[in-house]
C-alpha beads as a LAMMPS data file, in Angstrom:
LAMMPS data file: protein, C-alpha beads

424 atoms
423 bonds

1 atom types
1 bond types

-500.0 500.0 xlo xhi
-500.0 500.0 ylo yhi
-500.0 500.0 zlo zhi

Masses

1 110.0

Atoms # bond

1 1 1 262.151 -301.742 -326.854
2 1 1 259.759 -301.373 -329.780
3 1 1 260.520 -302.388 -333.356
4 1 1 258.410 -301.528 -336.374
5 1 1 258.348 -303.689 -339.489
6 1 1 256.282 -303.981 -342.633
7 1 1 256.385 -307.760 -342.288
8 1 1 257.144 -309.822 -339.202
9 1 1 258.043 -313.431 -339.970
10 1 1 257.787 -315.622 -336.880
11 1 1 260.007 -318.661 -337.350
12 1 1 263.091 -319.140 -339.485
13 1 1 262.422 -322.632 -340.800
14 1 1 262.444 -323.270 -344.539
15 1 1 259.000 -321.738 -345.025
16 1 1 259.833 -318.713 -342.884
17 1 1 263.218 -317.898 -344.385
18 1 1 261.914 -318.190 -347.942
19 1 1 258.939 -315.989 -347.004
20 1 1 261.274 -313.400 -345.485
21 1 1 263.571 -313.376 -348.518
22 1 1 260.628 -313.100 -350.913
23 1 1 259.027 -310.241 -348.950
24 1 1 262.303 -308.335 -348.667
25 1 1 263.071 -308.758 -352.363
26 1 1 259.584 -307.399 -353.060
27 1 1 260.495 -304.207 -351.189
28 1 1 259.170 -304.819 -347.678
29 1 1 261.019 -304.038 -344.448
30 1 1 261.185 -307.541 -342.946
31 1 1 262.037 -308.718 -339.444
32 1 1 262.538 -312.458 -339.035
33 1 1 262.423 -313.860 -335.491
34 1 1 263.964 -317.249 -334.682
35 1 1 264.484 -318.991 -331.337
36 1 1 267.680 -320.757 -332.446
37 1 1 270.913 -319.001 -333.423
38 1 1 270.555 -320.159 -337.033
39 1 1 267.974 -320.582 -339.764
40 1 1 266.510 -323.696 -341.362
41 1 1 264.194 -325.201 -338.756
42 1 1 263.616 -328.873 -339.511
43 1 1 266.321 -328.733 -342.181
44 1 1 269.030 -327.739 -339.693
45 1 1 267.806 -327.900 -336.077
46 1 1 266.163 -331.274 -336.727
47 1 1 268.870 -332.217 -339.280
48 1 1 266.458 -333.878 -341.709
49 1 1 269.279 -333.917 -344.260
50 1 1 267.186 -334.033 -347.421
51 1 1 264.470 -332.146 -349.250
52 1 1 261.915 -334.556 -350.749
53 1 1 258.937 -333.889 -352.991
54 1 1 260.144 -331.707 -355.884
55 1 1 258.683 -333.740 -358.720
56 1 1 255.807 -335.878 -359.856
57 1 1 256.459 -339.611 -360.130
58 1 1 257.200 -339.114 -363.826
59 1 1 259.932 -336.570 -363.056
60 1 1 258.121 -333.279 -363.748
61 1 1 259.466 -330.569 -361.421
62 1 1 256.744 -328.561 -359.633
63 1 1 258.810 -326.583 -357.096
64 1 1 261.327 -323.966 -358.214
65 1 1 262.030 -320.309 -357.384
66 1 1 263.914 -319.494 -354.185
67 1 1 263.916 -323.168 -353.173
68 1 1 265.937 -324.007 -356.266
69 1 1 268.290 -321.083 -355.589
70 1 1 269.077 -322.652 -352.212
71 1 1 269.943 -325.958 -353.879
72 1 1 272.224 -324.203 -356.389
73 1 1 274.132 -322.457 -353.602
74 1 1 274.552 -325.691 -351.673
75 1 1 275.889 -327.381 -354.792
76 1 1 278.328 -324.532 -355.448
77 1 1 279.776 -325.099 -351.970
78 1 1 280.029 -328.863 -352.400
79 1 1 277.331 -329.403 -349.758
80 1 1 274.859 -331.163 -352.064
81 1 1 274.979 -333.163 -355.272
82 1 1 271.600 -331.785 -356.321
83 1 1 268.551 -333.736 -357.371
84 1 1 268.669 -337.520 -357.186
85 1 1 266.333 -340.472 -356.674
86 1 1 265.909 -343.327 -354.212
87 1 1 263.458 -346.168 -353.657
88 1 1 261.420 -346.086 -350.467
89 1 1 260.667 -349.133 -348.325
90 1 1 257.152 -348.947 -349.813
91 1 1 258.639 -349.470 -353.283
92 1 1 257.915 -345.926 -354.458
93 1 1 260.618 -344.096 -356.422
94 1 1 261.177 -340.695 -354.831
95 1 1 263.159 -337.599 -355.786
96 1 1 265.287 -335.788 -353.233
97 1 1 268.094 -333.329 -352.610
98 1 1 270.563 -334.439 -349.925
99 1 1 272.516 -331.639 -348.249
100 1 1 274.820 -330.870 -345.347
101 1 1 272.731 -329.164 -342.605
102 1 1 275.779 -327.282 -341.301
103 1 1 276.520 -325.652 -344.655
104 1 1 272.845 -324.851 -345.166
105 1 1 273.013 -322.507 -342.156
106 1 1 275.443 -319.939 -343.690
107 1 1 273.769 -320.325 -347.088
108 1 1 270.485 -319.132 -345.583
109 1 1 272.282 -316.406 -343.586
110 1 1 273.783 -315.050 -346.773
111 1 1 270.558 -315.061 -348.750
112 1 1 268.724 -313.275 -345.924
113 1 1 271.415 -310.616 -345.617
114 1 1 271.581 -310.042 -349.374
115 1 1 267.812 -309.499 -349.445
116 1 1 267.971 -307.041 -346.534
117 1 1 266.093 -309.193 -344.000
118 1 1 266.645 -308.121 -340.387
119 1 1 267.457 -311.232 -338.367
120 1 1 266.674 -311.553 -334.673
121 1 1 267.980 -314.831 -333.245
122 1 1 267.557 -316.248 -329.739
123 1 1 264.100 -314.699 -329.454
124 1 1 260.912 -316.555 -328.526
125 1 1 257.271 -315.620 -328.966
126 1 1 256.056 -314.485 -325.544
127 1 1 252.688 -312.888 -326.242
128 1 1 250.720 -310.994 -328.854
129 1 1 247.968 -308.392 -328.952
130 1 1 245.119 -307.781 -331.350
131 1 1 242.440 -305.199 -331.943
132 1 1 239.555 -306.960 -333.559
133 1 1 240.982 -308.857 -336.506
134 1 1 244.232 -306.900 -336.600
135 1 1 247.404 -308.082 -334.892
136 1 1 248.776 -304.906 -333.357
137 1 1 251.910 -306.165 -331.633
138 1 1 253.945 -309.267 -330.850
139 1 1 256.060 -309.544 -327.694
140 1 1 259.373 -311.374 -327.865
141 1 1 261.506 -312.713 -325.042
142 1 1 265.132 -311.839 -325.823
143 1 1 268.439 -311.787 -323.941
144 1 1 267.763 -308.100 -323.307
145 1 1 264.271 -308.695 -321.927
146 1 1 260.923 -308.222 -323.624
147 1 1 260.906 -306.504 -327.014
148 1 1 257.690 -305.520 -328.752
149 1 1 257.265 -305.669 -332.526
150 1 1 254.682 -303.472 -334.218
151 1 1 254.082 -305.148 -337.599
152 1 1 251.827 -304.260 -340.472
153 1 1 251.622 -307.905 -341.626
154 1 1 252.476 -311.075 -339.696
155 1 1 253.535 -314.359 -341.281
156 1 1 253.330 -317.124 -338.694
157 1 1 255.858 -319.685 -339.881
158 1 1 256.685 -320.980 -336.419
159 1 1 255.514 -324.533 -337.149
160 1 1 253.384 -324.713 -334.013
161 1 1 251.788 -321.352 -334.934
162 1 1 252.748 -319.756 -331.639
163 1 1 251.723 -316.200 -332.556
164 1 1 248.229 -317.197 -333.603
165 1 1 247.887 -319.525 -330.613
166 1 1 248.600 -316.616 -328.244
167 1 1 245.780 -314.703 -329.931
168 1 1 243.138 -317.405 -329.626
169 1 1 243.026 -318.409 -333.281
170 1 1 240.859 -321.315 -334.385
171 1 1 242.759 -324.499 -335.188
172 1 1 241.504 -327.537 -337.044
173 1 1 240.605 -330.584 -334.944
174 1 1 241.673 -334.069 -335.826
175 1 1 239.050 -336.267 -337.414
176 1 1 237.499 -339.009 -335.320
177 1 1 239.930 -341.857 -334.735
178 1 1 242.957 -339.929 -336.001
179 1 1 246.075 -338.897 -334.113
180 1 1 248.786 -336.396 -334.910
181 1 1 251.716 -337.823 -336.803
182 1 1 254.655 -338.751 -334.564
183 1 1 257.973 -336.925 -334.562
184 1 1 261.454 -338.291 -335.247
185 1 1 264.838 -337.742 -333.627
186 1 1 267.481 -337.668 -336.365
187 1 1 271.014 -338.868 -335.692
188 1 1 274.246 -338.815 -337.665
189 1 1 276.080 -342.136 -338.063
190 1 1 279.330 -343.026 -339.775
191 1 1 281.621 -343.841 -341.364
192 1 1 279.591 -346.095 -343.648
193 1 1 280.788 -348.218 -346.542
194 1 1 278.359 -346.532 -348.903
195 1 1 278.966 -348.965 -351.762
196 1 1 277.841 -351.838 -349.548
197 1 1 274.977 -349.961 -347.871
198 1 1 273.625 -348.525 -351.126
199 1 1 273.696 -351.980 -352.721
200 1 1 271.044 -353.182 -350.259
201 1 1 267.714 -353.649 -352.008
202 1 1 264.451 -352.210 -350.623
203 1 1 263.562 -355.802 -349.702
204 1 1 266.838 -356.193 -347.780
205 1 1 266.266 -352.952 -345.902
206 1 1 262.656 -353.873 -345.131
207 1 1 263.675 -357.263 -343.749
208 1 1 266.424 -355.746 -341.589
209 1 1 264.128 -353.035 -340.265
210 1 1 261.429 -355.551 -339.389
211 1 1 264.051 -357.511 -337.476
212 1 1 265.071 -354.370 -335.612
213 1 1 261.469 -353.663 -334.615
214 1 1 260.902 -357.273 -333.534
215 1 1 264.007 -357.119 -331.338
216 1 1 262.936 -353.788 -329.810
217 1 1 265.992 -351.985 -331.187
218 1 1 264.189 -349.884 -333.814
219 1 1 261.072 -347.804 -333.172
220 1 1 260.140 -347.658 -336.844
221 1 1 260.284 -350.275 -339.603
222 1 1 262.680 -348.297 -341.808
223 1 1 266.382 -347.791 -342.396
224 1 1 266.054 -344.485 -344.186
225 1 1 269.252 -342.430 -344.491
226 1 1 270.352 -339.262 -346.279
227 1 1 274.066 -339.149 -346.918
228 1 1 276.198 -336.071 -346.344
229 1 1 278.092 -334.945 -349.448
230 1 1 281.860 -335.217 -349.092
231 1 1 281.708 -337.587 -346.113
232 1 1 280.952 -341.233 -345.384
233 1 1 278.303 -340.272 -342.825
234 1 1 274.523 -340.149 -343.110
235 1 1 271.579 -338.766 -341.145
236 1 1 269.160 -341.536 -340.193
237 1 1 265.401 -340.996 -339.978
238 1 1 264.255 -344.135 -338.150
239 1 1 262.773 -342.956 -334.847
240 1 1 259.150 -342.571 -333.792
241 1 1 257.866 -340.303 -331.008
242 1 1 254.111 -339.933 -330.506
243 1 1 253.281 -336.858 -328.397
244 1 1 251.772 -333.361 -328.497
245 1 1 254.558 -330.983 -329.528
246 1 1 252.703 -328.028 -327.973
247 1 1 252.906 -329.618 -324.493
248 1 1 256.212 -328.469 -322.921
249 1 1 256.581 -331.479 -320.615
250 1 1 255.710 -333.936 -323.371
251 1 1 258.177 -332.220 -325.693
252 1 1 260.909 -332.487 -323.086
253 1 1 260.227 -336.170 -322.486
254 1 1 260.251 -336.808 -326.242
255 1 1 263.715 -335.277 -326.587
256 1 1 265.007 -337.742 -323.973
257 1 1 263.261 -340.706 -325.588
258 1 1 264.531 -339.630 -329.001
259 1 1 268.145 -339.829 -327.852
260 1 1 267.484 -343.257 -326.314
261 1 1 265.989 -344.500 -329.582
262 1 1 268.897 -343.070 -331.591
263 1 1 271.506 -344.746 -329.393
264 1 1 269.732 -348.107 -329.670
265 1 1 269.316 -347.727 -333.428
266 1 1 272.986 -346.856 -333.929
267 1 1 273.991 -350.055 -332.122
268 1 1 271.628 -352.033 -334.379
269 1 1 273.197 -350.458 -337.478
270 1 1 276.680 -351.335 -336.295
271 1 1 275.784 -354.897 -335.323
272 1 1 273.591 -356.043 -338.200
273 1 1 273.408 -353.668 -341.192
274 1 1 275.921 -354.315 -343.996
275 1 1 278.278 -351.388 -344.525
276 1 1 277.771 -350.013 -341.017
277 1 1 280.075 -352.233 -338.922
278 1 1 282.769 -349.563 -338.658
279 1 1 280.421 -346.735 -337.782
280 1 1 279.233 -345.058 -334.604
281 1 1 276.754 -342.431 -333.519
282 1 1 278.433 -339.127 -334.398
283 1 1 275.792 -336.556 -333.416
284 1 1 272.209 -336.045 -332.315
285 1 1 270.131 -333.417 -334.103
286 1 1 269.750 -330.331 -331.868
287 1 1 266.008 -330.969 -331.652
288 1 1 263.478 -333.589 -332.682
289 1 1 261.674 -333.122 -335.979
290 1 1 257.938 -332.503 -335.591
291 1 1 255.697 -333.545 -338.480
292 1 1 252.377 -332.229 -337.215
293 1 1 250.966 -330.035 -334.459
294 1 1 248.584 -327.104 -334.915
295 1 1 246.872 -326.540 -338.266
296 1 1 245.111 -323.215 -338.745
297 1 1 241.431 -322.974 -339.629
298 1 1 241.692 -320.836 -342.725
299 1 1 239.388 -319.321 -345.308
300 1 1 239.671 -322.614 -347.160
301 1 1 240.448 -326.011 -345.646
302 1 1 242.443 -327.934 -348.226
303 1 1 241.125 -331.505 -348.390
304 1 1 242.697 -334.726 -349.585
305 1 1 239.963 -335.065 -352.226
306 1 1 241.130 -331.784 -353.743
307 1 1 244.689 -333.075 -353.889
308 1 1 243.547 -336.260 -355.628
309 1 1 241.450 -334.233 -358.095
310 1 1 244.210 -331.652 -358.704
311 1 1 241.589 -328.941 -358.162
312 1 1 242.716 -325.883 -360.211
313 1 1 241.996 -323.203 -357.608
314 1 1 241.732 -319.719 -359.150
315 1 1 243.825 -318.379 -356.260
316 1 1 246.525 -321.087 -356.508
317 1 1 249.898 -319.863 -355.301
318 1 1 251.979 -323.060 -355.181
319 1 1 252.050 -326.630 -356.410
320 1 1 253.059 -329.859 -354.738
321 1 1 253.503 -333.453 -355.814
322 1 1 254.522 -335.313 -352.659
323 1 1 252.236 -338.271 -351.789
324 1 1 250.150 -338.561 -348.645
325 1 1 252.734 -339.926 -346.223
326 1 1 251.205 -340.718 -342.822
327 1 1 253.289 -342.069 -339.963
328 1 1 250.844 -343.674 -337.510
329 1 1 251.123 -342.714 -333.863
330 1 1 251.051 -346.397 -332.889
331 1 1 252.993 -349.222 -334.473
332 1 1 256.059 -349.214 -336.705
333 1 1 254.442 -349.030 -340.154
334 1 1 253.650 -346.303 -342.670
335 1 1 250.619 -345.308 -344.768
336 1 1 251.801 -344.042 -348.147
337 1 1 249.414 -343.056 -350.944
338 1 1 250.786 -341.925 -354.291
339 1 1 248.763 -339.812 -356.709
340 1 1 249.779 -341.143 -360.122
341 1 1 252.629 -340.785 -362.586
342 1 1 252.310 -337.112 -363.541
343 1 1 249.984 -335.887 -360.813
344 1 1 250.470 -332.571 -359.017
345 1 1 248.104 -330.486 -356.916
346 1 1 247.525 -326.785 -356.289
347 1 1 247.520 -324.915 -352.976
348 1 1 245.201 -321.878 -352.720
349 1 1 246.042 -318.568 -351.086
350 1 1 242.922 -318.918 -348.918
351 1 1 244.535 -321.860 -347.087
352 1 1 247.226 -319.453 -345.856
353 1 1 244.700 -316.957 -344.434
354 1 1 243.472 -317.532 -340.845
355 1 1 239.811 -317.012 -340.075
356 1 1 239.223 -313.869 -338.010
357 1 1 242.488 -312.097 -338.863
358 1 1 242.992 -309.251 -341.308
359 1 1 246.789 -308.940 -341.370
360 1 1 248.107 -312.479 -340.935
361 1 1 249.247 -315.344 -343.131
362 1 1 250.483 -318.830 -342.304
363 1 1 253.446 -320.434 -344.042
364 1 1 254.743 -323.944 -343.462
365 1 1 253.205 -327.160 -342.204
366 1 1 250.454 -325.341 -340.288
367 1 1 248.423 -324.131 -343.298
368 1 1 244.691 -324.848 -343.386
369 1 1 244.526 -328.484 -344.485
370 1 1 242.948 -331.690 -343.281
371 1 1 245.085 -334.268 -341.487
372 1 1 245.483 -336.311 -344.684
373 1 1 246.095 -333.333 -346.974
374 1 1 248.660 -332.024 -344.488
375 1 1 250.480 -335.363 -344.808
376 1 1 251.255 -334.376 -348.411
377 1 1 251.793 -330.620 -348.142
378 1 1 254.053 -330.646 -345.052
379 1 1 257.342 -331.484 -346.831
380 1 1 260.018 -328.814 -347.176
381 1 1 260.040 -328.153 -350.961
382 1 1 256.286 -327.548 -350.833
383 1 1 256.458 -325.308 -347.773
384 1 1 259.259 -323.313 -349.417
385 1 1 256.955 -322.707 -352.397
386 1 1 254.211 -321.686 -349.970
387 1 1 256.643 -319.414 -348.146
388 1 1 257.622 -317.612 -351.343
389 1 1 253.956 -316.905 -352.048
390 1 1 253.269 -315.778 -348.478
391 1 1 256.227 -313.394 -348.564
392 1 1 255.225 -311.718 -351.816
393 1 1 251.575 -311.510 -350.718
394 1 1 252.643 -309.905 -347.419
395 1 1 254.823 -307.349 -349.188
396 1 1 251.974 -306.463 -351.560
397 1 1 249.549 -306.096 -348.647
398 1 1 251.955 -303.914 -346.665
399 1 1 252.672 -301.720 -349.673
400 1 1 248.965 -301.221 -350.371
401 1 1 247.991 -300.945 -346.707
402 1 1 245.492 -303.732 -347.320
403 1 1 244.598 -307.156 -345.978
404 1 1 246.225 -310.178 -347.635
405 1 1 242.715 -311.533 -348.283
406 1 1 242.098 -308.601 -350.642
407 1 1 245.318 -309.279 -352.536
408 1 1 245.204 -308.888 -356.318
409 1 1 245.578 -312.603 -357.039
410 1 1 246.553 -312.284 -360.742
411 1 1 249.209 -309.742 -359.761
412 1 1 250.491 -312.088 -357.037
413 1 1 250.603 -314.992 -359.472
414 1 1 252.450 -312.852 -362.019
415 1 1 254.970 -311.801 -359.368
416 1 1 255.540 -315.438 -358.413
417 1 1 256.188 -316.424 -362.027
418 1 1 258.514 -313.441 -362.450
419 1 1 260.573 -314.615 -359.460
420 1 1 260.984 -318.138 -360.823
421 1 1 258.199 -319.972 -358.994
422 1 1 256.456 -322.851 -360.741
423 1 1 252.859 -321.717 -361.233
424 1 1 251.057 -322.947 -364.370

Bonds

1 1 1 2
2 1 2 3
3 1 3 4
4 1 4 5
5 1 5 6
6 1 6 7
7 1 7 8
8 1 8 9
9 1 9 10
10 1 10 11
11 1 11 12
12 1 12 13
13 1 13 14
14 1 14 15
15 1 15 16
16 1 16 17
17 1 17 18
18 1 18 19
19 1 19 20
20 1 20 21
21 1 21 22
22 1 22 23
23 1 23 24
24 1 24 25
25 1 25 26
26 1 26 27
27 1 27 28
28 1 28 29
29 1 29 30
30 1 30 31
31 1 31 32
32 1 32 33
33 1 33 34
34 1 34 35
35 1 35 36
36 1 36 37
37 1 37 38
38 1 38 39
39 1 39 40
40 1 40 41
41 1 41 42
42 1 42 43
43 1 43 44
44 1 44 45
45 1 45 46
46 1 46 47
47 1 47 48
48 1 48 49
49 1 49 50
50 1 50 51
51 1 51 52
52 1 52 53
53 1 53 54
54 1 54 55
55 1 55 56
56 1 56 57
57 1 57 58
58 1 58 59
59 1 59 60
60 1 60 61
61 1 61 62
62 1 62 63
63 1 63 64
64 1 64 65
65 1 65 66
66 1 66 67
67 1 67 68
68 1 68 69
69 1 69 70
70 1 70 71
71 1 71 72
72 1 72 73
73 1 73 74
74 1 74 75
75 1 75 76
76 1 76 77
77 1 77 78
78 1 78 79
79 1 79 80
80 1 80 81
81 1 81 82
82 1 82 83
83 1 83 84
84 1 84 85
85 1 85 86
86 1 86 87
87 1 87 88
88 1 88 89
89 1 89 90
90 1 90 91
91 1 91 92
92 1 92 93
93 1 93 94
94 1 94 95
95 1 95 96
96 1 96 97
97 1 97 98
98 1 98 99
99 1 99 100
100 1 100 101
101 1 101 102
102 1 102 103
103 1 103 104
104 1 104 105
105 1 105 106
106 1 106 107
107 1 107 108
108 1 108 109
109 1 109 110
110 1 110 111
111 1 111 112
112 1 112 113
113 1 113 114
114 1 114 115
115 1 115 116
116 1 116 117
117 1 117 118
118 1 118 119
119 1 119 120
120 1 120 121
121 1 121 122
122 1 122 123
123 1 123 124
124 1 124 125
125 1 125 126
126 1 126 127
127 1 127 128
128 1 128 129
129 1 129 130
130 1 130 131
131 1 131 132
132 1 132 133
133 1 133 134
134 1 134 135
135 1 135 136
136 1 136 137
137 1 137 138
138 1 138 139
139 1 139 140
140 1 140 141
141 1 141 142
142 1 142 143
143 1 143 144
144 1 144 145
145 1 145 146
146 1 146 147
147 1 147 148
148 1 148 149
149 1 149 150
150 1 150 151
151 1 151 152
152 1 152 153
153 1 153 154
154 1 154 155
155 1 155 156
156 1 156 157
157 1 157 158
158 1 158 159
159 1 159 160
160 1 160 161
161 1 161 162
162 1 162 163
163 1 163 164
164 1 164 165
165 1 165 166
166 1 166 167
167 1 167 168
168 1 168 169
169 1 169 170
170 1 170 171
171 1 171 172
172 1 172 173
173 1 173 174
174 1 174 175
175 1 175 176
176 1 176 177
177 1 177 178
178 1 178 179
179 1 179 180
180 1 180 181
181 1 181 182
182 1 182 183
183 1 183 184
184 1 184 185
185 1 185 186
186 1 186 187
187 1 187 188
188 1 188 189
189 1 189 190
190 1 190 191
191 1 191 192
192 1 192 193
193 1 193 194
194 1 194 195
195 1 195 196
196 1 196 197
197 1 197 198
198 1 198 199
199 1 199 200
200 1 200 201
201 1 201 202
202 1 202 203
203 1 203 204
204 1 204 205
205 1 205 206
206 1 206 207
207 1 207 208
208 1 208 209
209 1 209 210
210 1 210 211
211 1 211 212
212 1 212 213
213 1 213 214
214 1 214 215
215 1 215 216
216 1 216 217
217 1 217 218
218 1 218 219
219 1 219 220
220 1 220 221
221 1 221 222
222 1 222 223
223 1 223 224
224 1 224 225
225 1 225 226
226 1 226 227
227 1 227 228
228 1 228 229
229 1 229 230
230 1 230 231
231 1 231 232
232 1 232 233
233 1 233 234
234 1 234 235
235 1 235 236
236 1 236 237
237 1 237 238
238 1 238 239
239 1 239 240
240 1 240 241
241 1 241 242
242 1 242 243
243 1 243 244
244 1 244 245
245 1 245 246
246 1 246 247
247 1 247 248
248 1 248 249
249 1 249 250
250 1 250 251
251 1 251 252
252 1 252 253
253 1 253 254
254 1 254 255
255 1 255 256
256 1 256 257
257 1 257 258
258 1 258 259
259 1 259 260
260 1 260 261
261 1 261 262
262 1 262 263
263 1 263 264
264 1 264 265
265 1 265 266
266 1 266 267
267 1 267 268
268 1 268 269
269 1 269 270
270 1 270 271
271 1 271 272
272 1 272 273
273 1 273 274
274 1 274 275
275 1 275 276
276 1 276 277
277 1 277 278
278 1 278 279
279 1 279 280
280 1 280 281
281 1 281 282
282 1 282 283
283 1 283 284
284 1 284 285
285 1 285 286
286 1 286 287
287 1 287 288
288 1 288 289
289 1 289 290
290 1 290 291
291 1 291 292
292 1 292 293
293 1 293 294
294 1 294 295
295 1 295 296
296 1 296 297
297 1 297 298
298 1 298 299
299 1 299 300
300 1 300 301
301 1 301 302
302 1 302 303
303 1 303 304
304 1 304 305
305 1 305 306
306 1 306 307
307 1 307 308
308 1 308 309
309 1 309 310
310 1 310 311
311 1 311 312
312 1 312 313
313 1 313 314
314 1 314 315
315 1 315 316
316 1 316 317
317 1 317 318
318 1 318 319
319 1 319 320
320 1 320 321
321 1 321 322
322 1 322 323
323 1 323 324
324 1 324 325
325 1 325 326
326 1 326 327
327 1 327 328
328 1 328 329
329 1 329 330
330 1 330 331
331 1 331 332
332 1 332 333
333 1 333 334
334 1 334 335
335 1 335 336
336 1 336 337
337 1 337 338
338 1 338 339
339 1 339 340
340 1 340 341
341 1 341 342
342 1 342 343
343 1 343 344
344 1 344 345
345 1 345 346
346 1 346 347
347 1 347 348
348 1 348 349
349 1 349 350
350 1 350 351
351 1 351 352
352 1 352 353
353 1 353 354
354 1 354 355
355 1 355 356
356 1 356 357
357 1 357 358
358 1 358 359
359 1 359 360
360 1 360 361
361 1 361 362
362 1 362 363
363 1 363 364
364 1 364 365
365 1 365 366
366 1 366 367
367 1 367 368
368 1 368 369
369 1 369 370
370 1 370 371
371 1 371 372
372 1 372 373
373 1 373 374
374 1 374 375
375 1 375 376
376 1 376 377
377 1 377 378
378 1 378 379
379 1 379 380
380 1 380 381
381 1 381 382
382 1 382 383
383 1 383 384
384 1 384 385
385 1 385 386
386 1 386 387
387 1 387 388
388 1 388 389
389 1 389 390
390 1 390 391
391 1 391 392
392 1 392 393
393 1 393 394
394 1 394 395
395 1 395 396
396 1 396 397
397 1 397 398
398 1 398 399
399 1 399 400
400 1 400 401
401 1 401 402
402 1 402 403
403 1 403 404
404 1 404 405
405 1 405 406
406 1 406 407
407 1 407 408
408 1 408 409
409 1 409 410
410 1 410 411
411 1 411 412
412 1 412 413
413 1 413 414
414 1 414 415
415 1 415 416
416 1 416 417
417 1 417 418
418 1 418 419
419 1 419 420
420 1 420 421
421 1 421 422
422 1 422 423
423 1 423 424
């Protein structure tokens, strides 16, 4: 079985689905391949339950476009109350959009279908072929056997960059003394007396979480929860799993450990956290949420100094404002570095373009960025903005039979603005 497509999007997480929608709306024939039977990636399969990082600390919105369309559709279905704020255990005030992961699934289905995206679920990346710098085909393992896709442009939005890994792409190493950020197993807990739980101060939550760590019942010093609109349940993000997500055995062991941590944490909530005495563990997320694995070596490696300086790249295609948020592989703490009240930073197109490839882009957490810069750019609103840019750039490249690196950047930027993206 061979399938031709202008644009192949590998991975249906939030970066991949937005890229696919953007490319299809721009006129490309798009095939999106996803190993689950639904879209959303970390937002649904890992049940993160909230999108954080839309605004600067002063409240200036820097992510819009298709990402904001998704929020509007969730709100119309009663699955989100839109943009709100909370105070982190670090004391930082943070913006977020809480949502119901189950309702997000059909929302993304509908947007993909309306745009004309061809969806192929339950398909995994098996292999890929290249001729020089051109990806000529990608092999998929499906229920019907091996299918081969012949794409003009490939967007690797698989998180772990599985297509590019099969082709021997160069990935960025970790700096000396650094380790990849750990993953988290999300779990749903309820019912909660939200009036009581929400009345807890950041100091109260910090003290309780430190107690949980000291007693060996919490893996992380946090009691971070995102409530589910219309219910008295919440998804809790309080686990910590340090491992290499590209190692199949390590990944399997982490799934087991994640469920153990979630069960222990749910008992701690019930026993000691005000508002949670009547609750129980309702559900595990279908998979653990991975913060960091492979990062591509691109035409430009985005550095933390450039985020701090708000470097105005001429080829900027997205903006972000989320702080550098590093979960250490060891210990229960958190390194969190804000950038200032009205600070935002640009992301250049070159950080989406892998070295040595003529017809590929990366969208999502695997763009070309240092470990510390990645800690800021990895959040879902930012990767949705990146995905929208990658999709339009791919459609332009396919239409002109050209490499994304030769993209008319002013035309791309104009197209992004015309489709609602924030791009000053």
